[in-house]
N, C-alpha and C positions, 0 to 999 in steps of 0.2 A: 580389525574390529575391536573395539573397546567393549567392554560385561563386568558382572560381577556375579565371582563362583562362590556357592554356600557350599559349605564343608559345615560335615556334624555326622555323629554317628545315633545308630537309632531311632530309624524316622519311623518305627511303632511308638517308640519311648517320648515323645513330645511332642507340641503342637508348635513351637516355635520358630522350625525351620519353614513350615507353610506358612504360618505369619510371617516373619518376615518376608519370604520369596512375594505373599502379595502385597505387600507394602510398598518393597522395593518396585516390583512390576506397575502398580500404579503410577510409581513416582517418575522412572524411568523410560516405562513401555514392556511390549512385551519386545522377547528375544532379545533381551541384554542382561537379562539373570538367567543363572543356570542352579535350579535344585534338582536333584537324582528323581525323584518322585514323579516329577511334574513332567520334567524333559524324556526320561526314560520308558517311553510305553509301550509295550509290544511290538515286534518287528523291529528294534532298535537293537543295533548290537551294542552293546554295555560301554566296553572296553573304548571302542574306538570315538561313541558319542562325548563319554568322559576327556579323550585325548584330546578331539577337535575344540571341545567346550574349555579346557586348559589352554591351548593354545590361545584360545583368542579373545580371552578373560586376563582383564587388566588388575585385579585385584581378588585376595581371595578373603571371605571373611569366614574363620573359623568360629564356628557355634560351639562353648563348651561351658556344658552343665555339671552336673555333681555325675552324671553317667560316662560323660566322655572322661573324667579325671578316673572314676573308679577302674577303668579299663584303658588307662592311661598307658599299659603293660604291652596291651597289642600293637603301639608306635615302635617298638622292636623288630615285629615282622614284619618283613621288607615286602611280602608281597598286600600289607594293609593297604587298604584305597585313601583312608584318611593319611596314613603317613607319606604315600604317595604322590597325595595332592598338596600338602604344606611342604615336602621336597622340593616338587614343581616348582614351587612360585621362589622358595627360599634360594636355590640352587639358579634362577632366573633374572635373582634381584628385584622379584615384583614384588608390590606393594600387600601387606598384609595385616587384616583388619582384625583379633579377636573379641568377640563378643560374646560377653559373660554373663551367663544366666542365673538370675534368684538367689546370686551373694555367692558363685562360683569365683576363683580366684585363677591366676594365671598360673601354668604349673612351674617349678622350679627347675632352673635346669639341668641338675644330678638326675631328672625323673624321665628326661628325655633321651634318644640316643643324641650320640654325636651329631649327626648330621642334620638332627631338627633342631639342634639350643638355640638356634640361632629367630626361630619362634620368639625366645624369650624377650628379644628387644622391642617390640610391637608393645605399644601399650593397649590394653584392653577396656573395651567402652560397654559399660555394665549394660543387660536388661532385667528389668523387675516386674515382678506381675502385678504388683502395685502402680508403678508408672510406666505400662509399656506405651500406652500415645506417646509420650513425651521422648521416651526413649527409641522409640523405633524413629522420629522425626529428627532425633540427632543421630542417629546413625546415616538417614539420608544425606542429610546435610555433612557429616563428615566423608561420606563415601565423596561426594561433590567436590569436597577441597582436595581430598586423595588424587581422585580422577577427574579433573574438570574434564574431561571430554565426555565423560557421561552424560553431562546437560546437554551438547552438541548432539551426542547419541541420541537422547529423549527426543528432540525436536524431530528426527529425519522419517519422514513418512515413507514407508515400504509403498513400491508401486504394485499397484496393484493388478490383478489379472484383467486381461480386457472382457470385456462382454460380446461385444459388434466389431468387425473389421475398422469402423469408422476410428476406434481408438486406437487406432497404430499409429494413425497420424500423431499423437500426440507425440512431444520431444523426448519423454522418458521412456519410449518402450523403443527410441534409437533404430528404424527399422534401414532408414535410408543410410548411409554410408556419411558420417560427418566430415561437413569440406572446410577445410582451412581458410584460415580467414586470419587478415593481422591484425584483428583485433584482439584475436585468442592469444598474442606473445604483450600487445597492451597492456590488457589487466592482468597477464601471468607477471610483467615487470609491476605494476600497482602494487598488489597483493604481496609481493617479495620485500619490495622498496620497505628499509627500516625508518623513513621519514615521511611516508608519503601520506596524503591524506585520509581517516579513516571511512572516507565515504565515496560512494563513486555512482554513478547513475550511467546505465544502460538503455539509452531509449530509442525507440524504432514500433511501427509497428506493426501490426497482426500479422502473423508469420515469416516476420524477419530473422526470427533463428535466435531470439536474446536466451528463450530457457537452453535450446540446446546449447549453443555455446557457455552458457554459467553449468550447465550440467557436464562438459567435457574440462571445463576449468577447475571445477573441484574433485574429477576425477583426476585431472593430472598430478593436482596437489595432496591430493588424500594420504599419501605414504610419510608425505613429512608435515600435512597442515593440516587439522582436522576442517573439514568445509563442509556443509550443509545445507541442501535447499529448505528453507523454510516452507513446510506445509502451509495450506487454508485454515486451518483446522487450529495453528499454532495462535495462543492468545498474548496480549500486551505482558501478562504476569508470567507467561512461559519465560519470557526474556528477562527477566528481572534476575535469575541467578548469573545470568553469563555475565555480570562484574564479577564473580568469585573465580573467573578461567585467567588462569594466569599464564597458559599457553596460547599462541597467536593462534587464530580462528578466521575462517571466512563463512560470514552467513549470507545466503542468498535468498533476498525478499521481494519473490515476481510479484505481479499488478500490484507493485506499490503504491500507484495514484489511487487506490481501491482501501488500504490499509496502512493512514494516516501515523494511527494509533501505534502500529506494530512497528512504526520509521523511529517514532518518539522512543521507543520502551526502548528499541535497540542503540539508539542515539543517548540513553541514561545509563544504559547500562556500558558502553564502552567507555564513558567518560566514570562514571564511578570505577572501571576495571584498569587495571596496571600494563596491560599487554597490548603489542603491535597488530593488535587484531582490525580486521576490515568489514565492513558490508558493504554488499552490491545490491544495489538497486535498479528491478528491470521495470521499464513502465514503457507505455505508448506513446510518453509526452514528456518533454521536460518543460512544463509550462507552469499554470497556475497550484496546479494541486501542490505542491512543493513552496506552499506559503512564505511569507517571513517568518514567521514564531519557528516555523520546522526548520528552514532552511539556516537559519542563523544557530540554531540549536547544533545542525548538524557540523557545521561550520562550512571548511572550502570544500565543493563538491564539483570534482571533475563531470564533464560528462561525453558519453562516447554516442555519436548517433551511427544506430546500425541500420540501412536503406534494405529494402526488399532486395534478396539473393535473385537474379534472372535464371530462368531455367538452360543450361549447354545442351549442347547436341549430344545425345544419347541416357542424358538424366531420366527422361520419360522410360527406356527400356533397361536402366538400372531401377528404377523405381518398382518397374512393374515384375522385374526379377524377387526383390526382396521380398516386396507384399506378398507373392506367388508363393516363396519358401515360406513363410510365415504362416500362411493360409491353409498350407499343405497344397499348395496347387503348383507345383512349380512342373509341372507337364505342360501348362501354357506358355505357349510363345506369345511374346508382345505382338498386339498390331503396327503394321505400319501408321505413324500417325502423321496428317498434315495439320495440326492444329497449329495455331496462330503463337505469337511470343507470349510465355506466358511466366510468373514466377515460379522460382523453385519449388516452394509449398504448394501450386495450383499443378504444376505435374507430377508430384506424386499423386493430389487428391483425384486427378485424370486417371493415374494407374489403376489406384483403389477401386476407382468407381469404372473401371473398361473390367476388370476380376471380378466385379459383382452382378454386373447388365450389361447387354449387348452394346456394342462401340457403336452404334448408333441411337440407343437410348436417348431421347429428349432433353435438353438443355444441357448447361455448362457441366462441369465435374461434380461441383457443392449441389447444387440442384441433383443430380443422381446420386449423390453419396447420400442426402437427406431422405430421397424415396426410399433409397435400399433397405434404410436405417428404421425410417417408419414400418415397412415390411416386415421386419427384423422381431419389431415388437409386438405388431400384431399377430404374427407364427406363434411368437414365444407364450404371447397369452393366452391364445386356444390350447396352446400344449400345457400350460397351468392349469386348464379346466376355468377359466375366466370368461364371463361375459363377453359376446363379442366386442372387439374394438371395430369401427369403421375408421379410413384414414383419418378423417378430420379429428376424432377422440384422440387417435393416438399421437396426432399431431398436438393437438391442445396439451396435453399429460407432457409433450417431451417440452412445449415450449415452456408451460407452466412450471416445472422442475427448473429449468436454465435459469429463466427471468428473475422468479423469486427465489428459490430454496426453501430451507426453515431453518429454524434456529434449533429445534430439538426434534424428542422422536413425537412429542406431545402435536407440535407445530405442522411437522411432515406430516401427520396422518389426519390433523384438521385442514392444510390445504389441498388435499387427493380429495379429501369426504365433500370440499366444495366446488368441485368442478363441473362443468356442464355434462363433460365426457362419463362422468361414471355418477350421474344422475340416477338416484334409483337402484343404485345396488345396496346390497348386504353388507350390515358391517364386516364379517368377515371374509366378503369378497375385496372392502378396501384394502382390508389389514394385506390380503394376500398380492393385493395391486400393489403393497408399499414394497414389501417383500419383492417385486418381481423390478419396479423404480430401482432399486437398493442392489439387483444382479447385474442389471443392466447398464446402470450406471453406478460403477464401486467408488469407493472415496471415504474420506475422512469426514466428511459434512453427513448431517441426517438425509439431506439431498445435496447429490453432485450434479452438477450443469455439463452438460452435452458439451464436450471439447474434440476438435480445436474450435478456436472463435468463428473461422467464416462458416463452419457447418452451424453451429448454432445460430449465427447469425442467420441463415438462411431457413432453417429452423421455425424462427420468430416470423420471417418474411412471411411464410406459407402459413404460418396462424393468420397474421393480418389480415392476408388475401382473403382468407376463408370466412373471417368475420371478429377476429379478437374475442372469444368467448368467457376467454378468463377477465374481462373487464369485472366478473360476477365477483370473483372473488376478492378483488383491491381495498375493497374498506375492511378487511379480515386481518390485512397484513398488518406487521409491525414495523414498524420505522425502518431497520436493518433489513426487510424483505422491499420497502417500498424505495429503499436508495439505490438498491443491487436489483431493482428490474429497471427504474430509471437509466442506469447504466447500460445495462444490457440491451435497453431498448435504444440506445443513443447509436450503441456499437452498428444494429440492426440498420438503424434508419442509414447511417452514415455510410452504409454498404448499399442500401438499397432505398436511395432517397426519395423513388416514386411514390413509396408508400406514406410521407409524412400527414396525407389527409386518414388513413387508415387506421392512426395511431389514436386519434384522437376518441376512442371509445374509452380506452385505458388511458388516458392523461384525465378525461374527465370523473372518471368513476370514484365513488366513495370520495366524495367532494373533495376531487381533486389531488390525490394522495400521492401519484406518480409525477404529477404536474409539481408540488410543493417539494419533492425529493426531487427533482428532475433540478430546480433551483440553486442548492449547492451543491449536486454532484457536476456539472457542469466541468468542470478542471480535471477530472478524471477523465474524461473524454478528449481524445484526440482531435475531433473534428465534431465542434458540438452545434455546428448550424443547421445541421437537417432535423435535430433535437429540439432547438430554439425554435427554428420555421413550424414543425409540428404544433409545439405549445403554443405557436401563433394562430397557428388555425384552428385549434380547439377552445380558445378563448372565449370567441362567442357563444361557444353549447355549457361552458361552464354555469351554474345556478348561482344567482344575485348573491345570494346568503353566503355564498363560498370564496367572493371576492376579497372580501376585507383579511380573512385568516392569508390567503394566497399571499394577499399583500404583504402582512406580516412575516411569511414565511422569505420575502425578499433578500437577497444579501445586498448593503447600501451601496456597492461598487460590483459592477461585472462589465464590461466593455460587450461580450456575447447577449449578454440580457439588456441591455441600453436599450433599446425598440420595444419590447415586451415589457419591459419592466413601467413604462413610460405607456404605454395603453392599457396595461391591466391597472395602475392606478388611476387613472381618467375613469375606467370603468366602475372600479369601486367606490367613485364619489357619491353619487346618488343612494348609495345604500346608509352613508352617512351625512343625512344633509348639515347637519348643524353640529354645536356642541363642539369639546374637546376634540373626538373621532373625527370629525371634519376637518378639524385645523392641522390635526397631524398628517392625515392623507393629502391635504392642500399642501402643508410642507413637503413631505415625500416626493411630490408631482414635482414642484418647484426644484429641487434636488436632482430630481432624475432629470428634469429638461435641461439644468443647468449641465450636469454629466455629458446630454449629447448634445449639447451644443443647441439648442433653441428647441420652438420659438423662443426669444427672449421675451416680447409682452405676455407669453403665456405666463410663463416661468415667475415674470414681476407679478401678474395678477395671483398665481397661486400664491407666491408668498405674503404676500397683501392679505388674503385671505385667511392663511394662518395666523395673520397677527391679528386679524380682530376676534377669532376663533382664542387665540391665547389670550384675553383681554388682561388678569392678571402678571404682573410681576413676578418673575420667576426664568428658573433654567430653559423653560419649555419660548417660553416668549425672546430671551438671549437667543437662544438657536433659530427662532424663526426671524428675527434681523438678521443676523449674521447669513442666512438663507437669502435674504433679499437683498443683501448686501451682494452675494455672488450672482444672483440675476441681474442687477442693475450693473453688473460688469460687463457680462455677454451680450448689456441692450445699452451700451456702450455709455454709460451714464456718469462717470467720475465723479462728480461732487455729490450726487445722492447717495450714491454707493460709500464714498466714505465715511458719509453722515451714518448712513445706516448700521456702518462697521462698526464705527465708535460706541454707535448705542449697545450694539449686542455684548462689546468690550465692557463698557462701565455694568450693562446690569451681571455679564458674568462674572466679573472683580465682585460682585455685591453678594451672588448667590453659588457661586461655583465652590460648593465644598469638599463633593467627592471626587475621585479619580475621574470619571467619566466626563464629567463638566469640567472638570481641570483642564482633560483634554482638550474638548472644545473649546475653551479659553484660547488656549495656546493656537489650536486650528485659524480660530479666529484674529488673532494678533499676526501673524503669518500674512493671513491674506490683506487683511489691513498696510502689512507692514509693504505689500507690491504694491497696494493703491496710491502708497506714499514715499517717492524715494526718496526724500527729504528727509524722513526721519527715521532713527536707528532704533529711538525707544522700544518700539512694540517687537522687533527683532528679538533684541536684549531680553524681554523679559517672556517672549516665548521659549530660549534658548533656555533659560534661567527655568522655568516650571517642567520644559520636558525635560532636561535635565536630572531632576530631581525623580520625574515620573518614571526614566528610564534606569535609576539606579534601584528604584523599588520593584520594579515591573521588569527586567532585563530584558531584552529583545523584542516587548510588546510596540515600544514608541520609537522604535531605534531610525527607521524612515523616517517619521516626523522630526524628531532632531538633526539627521543630516540636513533635510529641508531647512531646518532654522540657522542652521549652520552656514549653511550657505549663503542666506539672506545676510548675516553678519558678516560676512568675507565681503559681498557686494557693498554694506553700507561702510565699513569701519575700513576694510583695503589691509585688515590686520594680518599678520602670516602666520600668527598662533593658532587663531580661527581657521585659516587656510589649512594646515595641517591636519586639525581633527575633523574637519570636514574630510579632504583625504581619506583620513583613517576609517573614519566611517562610514565611508562609501566603498572601501576595498572590501572589508568584512559583508558588508552587503552585498556586494557585486560578486562576491568571493560564493557564496551562499546562492544567490539568485543572479547569476549573469543574464540570464532572457528579460529580467526585470530591471537591473539596476547598473548594467552599466554603460549607456551612454550618461548617466548620473555621475561614475565616476569618469567617464572621460572628460568633462565639462570643468569637474574639482579639479583635475589634474591640469589643464587650461588656466583657469585661474589661479591656483600654487604659483604655476610658471611665470606669468605675466605677473603677477608682485614679485617674485625672486628677480626679474627683471634679467640678468643673465647670465653667464659661468654652467658649471659640468650638472648641476644639481636641475638649475632651466631646463638646459635643452633635451636632458631626458625625462624632466616629467611631460615637456612637450613632445615628444618622440613617441613615449608612449600612449600620451592623448591622440596622437594622430594616426596611430597604428590600431586603438580601438576604433575612432570616427571609422578608417579605411574598414575595417570588417564589417561595419553598421553598414557601411554606406555602398558595399557591395552587393548586400540584399535586400537594401531600402533605399537607393538613392535620393528619393523623393526627399525623403525624412531628413536623413544625416550627411547629404551631399555638401548644404552648404556651411554647415559647423566644419567640417572637414577642409575647406575650403579656407575657412578663419583661421584655423590652426596652422595651415602652411603659407598664408599671406603673413599672417605673424612673427611665423620663425624663419621666413627665406629669406636667406642669405649670412642667416646666424651659426656661430658657430659656438662650440663647447668653452 
């Protein structure tokens, strides 16, 4: 372990050691900075404590002031602790940073004992009273440069003591023996490979063992490579200093799908740094949450899919013994179980539930554990002399803390005070209740969720069954809390799809706060369909005045939301019956109907209504014409569609002055090029616009730029365009294989056809065939014909 050792003389002479200790603890966290007066409390063996800290610390900060220099002769005494500390670091060639207080200088070589002469090789850093703030910041910066591991160590989250047995299911407690799987060797090889991609995604459902596998990887790497599991409390700013770390490291970001800003900060730190560092992302899926901009920033991201591990014979007995030992119940023998086939995590949950209740207790293991957790909260609250909690109250508190969390101390207290379960409680009792929550669910955040995920799902499900009384607090939530709640609710409904109707009170409360948050949070869910179903069921209950605001929150493109978005936009139209607001809603409805594939006649009517509303020429009217052209496309009216497309392009060219409008013009040009295969002009113009936009804003328009290149290849047959298209598609597919591998296969095939024959053409064709074969294996109805086309075209050819 790395750390900072503060060496000084005369604790009663100066406040400087305590001030330095306080600043460095704030920067690097508790447990990484040794100051004797703080650490050596009564009952601590002084010599043993000093020896242990000397061994664990990587740098010695020698605080030198006039008092230190006036007593420099004490360094000749071999029993002097200041001498021992300096000599320890010199003998082991560890780093030393002299800190010179208020004008004190470095001692001369001839003033020091021979054994300490090496101290003079180190350059001192001044600390003056007048500039103390800036000097202390510079000290912290120098320490980060000298001992870059401190940056990672500061990000480590110590494992909190568990307060309830259910917490023992969390991976950091490592109660159940680790089961070796081949993915561990693969990840180890990726981390240590000198030329591997810096990012790797480990995807799998909750309970698959992603976190446990990452913890084992970190433990195995620790002797040779710094590795840290990033805590939930870590902010993007905390990652900025990683760029200064020259030693290769591994950072693990758990729940990466809900922390895109942290993923981006890690990517920027890796790009700015010079070490062969690695970032392992853990997520429930490899889907849309890794959007184009984030993916292209990360570069090539390899993905490992981790399935749920099935329980093997004997796992229940092993888990029962391990949990019994940890709980001090080792005398209890494991009962014989005839449970049906289950996953490994379910077997562990069953073993823990059996230790807490009778084996014949009602419900599955997660239901029984949730009941035991609730009962423990009720018992503990009574022991704390709090007002009596009923089961429904305890469930509400647990569900609220897990779903909403809180951004800080004030927000945590405000949330609890607003709960129906604590209605009428005195202010002092609410403060005690907050202390109870922190004791029962310890962690780095103001309010930490119940874990593991299946147990949290069960508690939220129980809350929904009891009436979702937390709907009353939705109106006071911050945007972050609303998003957290939407994800928690989505995970719960995926595990308990029969509760979609019971979620309605939460989704419509607070002017639809959770519904609006869910629209952008869907990519974080491995299975968003149950949450979308709940949103659709709740839609008739949304107040008319809230509908337009919800339309504004909709993402422009989302397959999961296609039907919901169309229904919502239809319902919002009567709220804005005329004017520009109505025209905008009509255009949005037409766009959504086009995206959904119809009905075509309704899409055309909506687009025409938008045109009537946008009476004046401008970008809005140009976009309405472009939408009408798309609606006419699905209505199979090619002539009118081309005419509307031409009008959109002409109007865009007159009024498109900003970036958004120019991108819209490029999109309209690409659509028009598809409508008229005899013209290459629109594709050329679109390519030129998008090339300039991509140069000014890298990554934002790259996918659209690739579309324009594909069109140019089809229109001109030029190999240079085809090679550029393949290069772009490779970049996109490396970052988002789930979204862009089909387009890469098509681009490879197009270039192979243009080359005609030879080794390069054959190689491109084989690569295209391989991708299509992999895609067709999972979706034959979509990719089978493309695979057959590639095989027929290249059948009988050789290199």
